[in-house]
N, C-alpha and C positions, 0 to 999 in steps of 0.2 A: 504493500499499500504505499502510495506517495502522497503526501499533504503539500499543498501549495499554500503559502501565507503572504498576503501583502504587507509591506511595512505600513507603520503608524503614520498619522498626518504630520506634515510639516508646515512651515508658514507659507511656502508657496503653494501647497495644496490648498490651504485655508482661503489664501487670496486668488485661488483659480489662476495660476500661472502655468506655464507649460515647463515642467520640471523632468528633465531627461537626465544627461550625464553630469550636471552640476550637484556637486557633493553637498546638500542641504541636510540638516540633522531635524530630529524629531521635535516638535513643541510639546507643550505640557499635556494637551490632548491626544497626541501620539504616543507619548509614554503610557498614558492611561489606558489608550487602546490596546497596546502591547501587553500590559499587565492582565487585562480582561481576557485576551486570547490565551495567555499563559495559564490562566485558571481554566478556562474551557478545555485545553489540551492536557492537563496535568495527569490524566488517567491514561494518556497514550503514551506507549513506550516506544521511543525513537531510537534507531541504531546510529544514525548520522544525520547532520544538518549540512546543507550546502547553501551558501549564502554570498550575496554580492558583497564587495568589500567596501561599497559605499556607506557613509556615515549611517544614514536613516535606516538602511538594510540590517547593519551591525547592530545598531542600538535595539531594534526589534527582535532580532535573533537571540541576542544575549539576554533578554528579558525572559524569553519563553523558554529557551533551551539551555541547558546546563551540561550538556555532554560534549561530544566531538563536533567541532565546527569546521567545515572546509570552506574557506573563502575563495571564490573562483571569478577571476575577471571576466569570464564569459556571461556572468549575470549581471554584468554593469548595464544600467538603463540605456535605452537608445539616445542617440544625439539629434535633439530636436532642430539643429541647424539654426536658421535665422528665427525660428519661433521660440527657442530657448528663452525663457525668463519673460516672455511677452503673456498678455491677458488671453485666457482661453475663453474665447466668444464663440457663438454659434458660427459665426462667418469664419473666424479663424480656424476652428476645427475643420470645416470643410474644405479649407484651403490646405491645412495641414496634410488630411488624408489624401486629397487630389494629388498633392506633390509627391507623396510617396508613391501612389499608384502609377503617376505618369513617369516616375523616374527622376524628377528634377529634385527630389529630395530623398535619400535612402537611409536606412537605419545602421548600415555596416556592409561588409563584404564577405562573400563565401572565399574559399580557398582559391578557387579558379578565378577570382576576379568578378564573378557575378553579384551584382548589387542585391543585397537583401531588401525586399519592400514588403508591402502588406501582404501580398498574394502567397509568399514562401515563410514568412516568420515563424508561424505555427509549426512547420515542418522543421525548420532550423532548431527551434527551442526544445522540439521533442527529441531530436538527435542529441543536442547537448545535455539535457537532462538524463537521458539513457546512457551516455557515456560517461558521466559523472558517477553515476550508480555502479557502472561496471568497474570503474577505477578503484573503487572503494570496497567493492563486494568481493570476498575471498572465495566464494563458490564459482566455479567455472561451469560453463554452459555443457560441456559434454558429461559433466559428472552430475547433472541435474535429473531429476526423475522424469522420464518421457511420458508426456500427457496421453500418448497412444501406447497402450500395453499390448495390443492385438497385433504382434509383429511376426512377420515369416522372414526367413533368411535363405531362401532357395538360391539366389545368385551368389550370395556370400559362401554358401556351402560348395558351390562349384568352383569358386575361386581358391577356397582353403584347401579343397581336395586336389586341385591341380598343382598347388605348391607344396602338397605332403604335409600340412599344418592341421593338427587336431582342432575340430569345432564342436566338441561335446558340451554340455550344460557347464560344466566345471571350467571349461576353458573360456566361455563367454564371460563367466564371472572374473577369471584371472586377466582377460583382457579389458575388463571394466565395461563390458556391454551391459552387464547387470551389476547391481550394488549387493552390499552384504545380504540384503532380504531378498535377494533374487527378482528385483524388480528392474524392469528395463530402463536404462538412463538414456540420455538425449545420444550418446555414441552409439547405442543399440539402434536408436531410430536412424541414425545416419547410414549405418552398416545395412539396415534392414532393406525390404523390398518396398516398405511403405514411407522411405525417405522423401521429405515434402520439398527438399532443396533441388535445384535444377541447374545444368549447364546449358546456355544458350549459345549457339554458333551461327553467323551470318557470313555469307560470302558476297563480297560486293565487287561490281564491275568498276575497273580502274582503280583509282587511290583515294577516292572520297566516299562517304557515306551517302550515296545517292540512289544507286540502282542495285537492287538485290538480284543476285545469281542463284542463291541458294539460301536456306536456313532450317534450323532443325534445334529442338529443344529436347535433350536428355533428362530422363527421370529414372526413378528407383534407386537402388542401393549405389552408394558412391563408388563402389568397385565395378559395378555394371557401367556407370556413367563415365568412368575412366577408360575402360576398354572400348567403348562406343565412341566417345568423344576422339579419342587418338585415332582410331580407324577412318572418321569422317575427315580429320584434318590431314591424314596421310594422303587421302584421295586427291587432295588438292596441293601436295608437296611435289609438283612435277620434277621430272629428271631432265637436265640439259646435258647434252652430248656434244663432245668436242674432240675432233681428230687431231692428233699431234704425232707427227711421223706415221708409223704403223700402228699405233696404238689409239683407241678410243678411251677418253676419260669421261666418266658420268658424274654429274655433280647435282645433287638435290637442291631445291629452291632454299630449303631451310635444314640446316644439320638435325638431324634424327634426334640427337640428344639434346638439343636445345628446346625442342617442341616437347619433348618427354618431361624434362625438369621443369619447363615453365608450366606444363599442365598439372604435374604433380604439387608444384609450389602452390598454384591457385586453390586446389582442392584441399591440401593438407594445412594450410595457414590462413584460410579465410575465416571470417568471423560469422559462424552460424547462428548468433543470436539475431541477426538481421534477416530478414527474408529474401531480399533481393539476390539474385542467382549470379553465377560466374558468366562473364560476357566474353566471348571470343570473337574477334573481327578479322575476317581473311580479306585482303585486298591484293592487288597486283604486286604491290612491292613491298608488303609487310604483313605481319600477323600481330594482332594486339591482344593480350590476356589481361582482363581486367577482374579483380576479385574485391569483394567488401572487406574492409579491416585494414587499417593502416599498420604501421609498426607497433610492437607490443611495448608496453610502457617501459622505459629505461633504455631501449635499444634505439640507435640513431641509423641514418642512412649510411654513413661511413662504417658502422660497424657489420651491416649485412654485406657490403661490398668487399669486407675482409674475410667474409665467411661466417661471422658470428651469427648464432641463430638461437633464438628462445622460442620454442614452439607454442603458439597459441592453443593449439589442441594437442597436447602432449601424449593423451592416450589414442588419438586417432593416429598420430605420427607412429606410435609404437606398433598398431596394427598394420600399417603400411611397411614399418621396418621388419616386422615378423613374416610378412608375404614376400620379402625381398624387393619389393617396389621401390623403396628408398634405401639409402645406406646411412651413414652417420648424418646426425643432425648439422646443418650448415653447409653442405657440399653442392646443394642445388644452384645457386648464384654463381659460384665459381666454375661449375661445370659448363654453365650457359656461356659465360665469357669465354671460358677456354675453347669452346666449339667453334668460335668465331676467329681463332687466334691468327689464322691464315688469310683472313678477309679483309678487306680495307674498311667495310662496314661493320659496325658494333651493335649490339643490342643496347636498348635504351631501358633504364628502370626508372620509374616515377613513383612518389609516395605522397600521399596526402593523409589528413586526419583519420579518415574513413575509408580509403581505397588504396590499392596496390596494383601497378601497371607494369607489364613487360611488353616490351616491343621488339619483335625479332624482324630484321631486315632481311629481305628476299636477295641472297647473295648473286643469284643469277641476273635479276633484274638490274641490280647495282653494277654488275659485271659489265652488262651491255652497256650502261651510261658510261663507265669508265673508258671502255674501248672506244666509244663515239667520241669522248672528249680527246682520245689521243690524236684523233685526226682533225683537230680543229685548227683553225689559221689562227695568227697571232692576234688579229683584231676580235675573233670569236673568243679566244681566250680571255682577253681585256674586258669584253663586255660581260661574261660571266663573274669575272673578279669583282665588277661593280655591285652584284648582289650580295657580297660580303658585308656591304656597309649599308645596304638599303633593300627594302623589300620590293619596291617598284621602281622602273626607270623608264625615261621617255627618250624619243629618237633624239630629240635636241641634246639631251644630256650625253648621249653617245657621241654625237658629232664634237661637241665641246671636249669632252674628256679624251677621246682618241684623236682629235684633230683631223677629221676626216670629212668630207662633203656630205650633204643630205642624201644624195644618190648613194654614195657608199654605204652609209649608215642604215638605209632602208634595206640595201642587198643583204648586210651583214646580219641584221636582225630576222630577215626572212629566212636565211639559211639556218640560224639557230632555231627557228620556229619550225622549219620543215623537219629538222632532226630531233623534235620533240624535246628539246633541251630547255626551252622557255615557252611560255604562254602569252597570247595576245588578249588585252583586255579593253574592251571600248573600240570605238571606231572614230575616224577622222582626227580632229584636234584633241580629242579625250583619250586617244590610245595610249596604253601603258602595257609594259610588259613584266612578267614576273616568272619565278621559276616554277 
């Protein structure tokens, strides 16, 4: 059970002023309100209290609750911008909410730079509260009793038999699919045929999310999803053949080990307390693996790049380890990076508070690009170098920087466009070029 308590009255509340991030304190009425709320809640046994560090919130909290208080900046009030400290009239309130809805005034930013407005503030606050509870709760998702106790394990039994690993009732308990009372845990749910979490794979035409070529959603036991998702991706991992002398050299678009480890990483390390599925997007030039759940608390981006690993789902990782699907913890990311060692292109790893993304570049698509660049003229090379400093260029900029005529600039840009090395945006005087 989560209780939400508003702070007591301040003078700005009393005089009906917009009171957002300005750090005002409680007035005498506010203190009395907090004491009354403390009396109302005295029979409730709270484990922890999350509170904004702002003065009015701290005062209210400290009057009501005498236990562990976690002050968190994510609970600081919104910034009301130009409205802060001004009178709250009917007209100003309408203008205030219109400003938030229209985007001319926003209350904060998401990690990807998206303004947080009225339409998504509820979603953001729910995620923040859930994350704070998780950070202080010692009970892990995979160890909690599953709400569904009517579980079957047909797919798991086949996988365990294939790996010659015992899967009797006692072994389920040892692997922590059951607790000491023989009640199925959430780990049991994940391995069962009734697993509610899914993997979604979409194949797109070209290099942007515009036109679908294929898509599929995999469900059931995580072991079944792993096998089926890998087979699906493998269908799109084409082989490029090149004749060198008397020998034919075959190169897959993506190193098999990189696909395997990226898929295992997404399944083993994702946060299953969220309902969103794993998303895998296949483009002509890359594959993106996106899973819910950022880094485990205390681990940094630099740590994972060095091979440091603290599994979020330790028991799930142990099941995969027993089935020889993974090796020692922390070997996945180094393996992915190592599989691209002989290629000029490298995987990208991105982390946010609530998501983890691995992007594998298509080595053959990028190899073709590299080879085409090797045949470029000096002027063509110079034009491509201009994109290192700016996203778009114009014909006039090419003329000026390369000191060439208008006709020559048009010819160079057309040659690069014909080779699919640059894109033409707009027409006439508004024409710009991008990579």
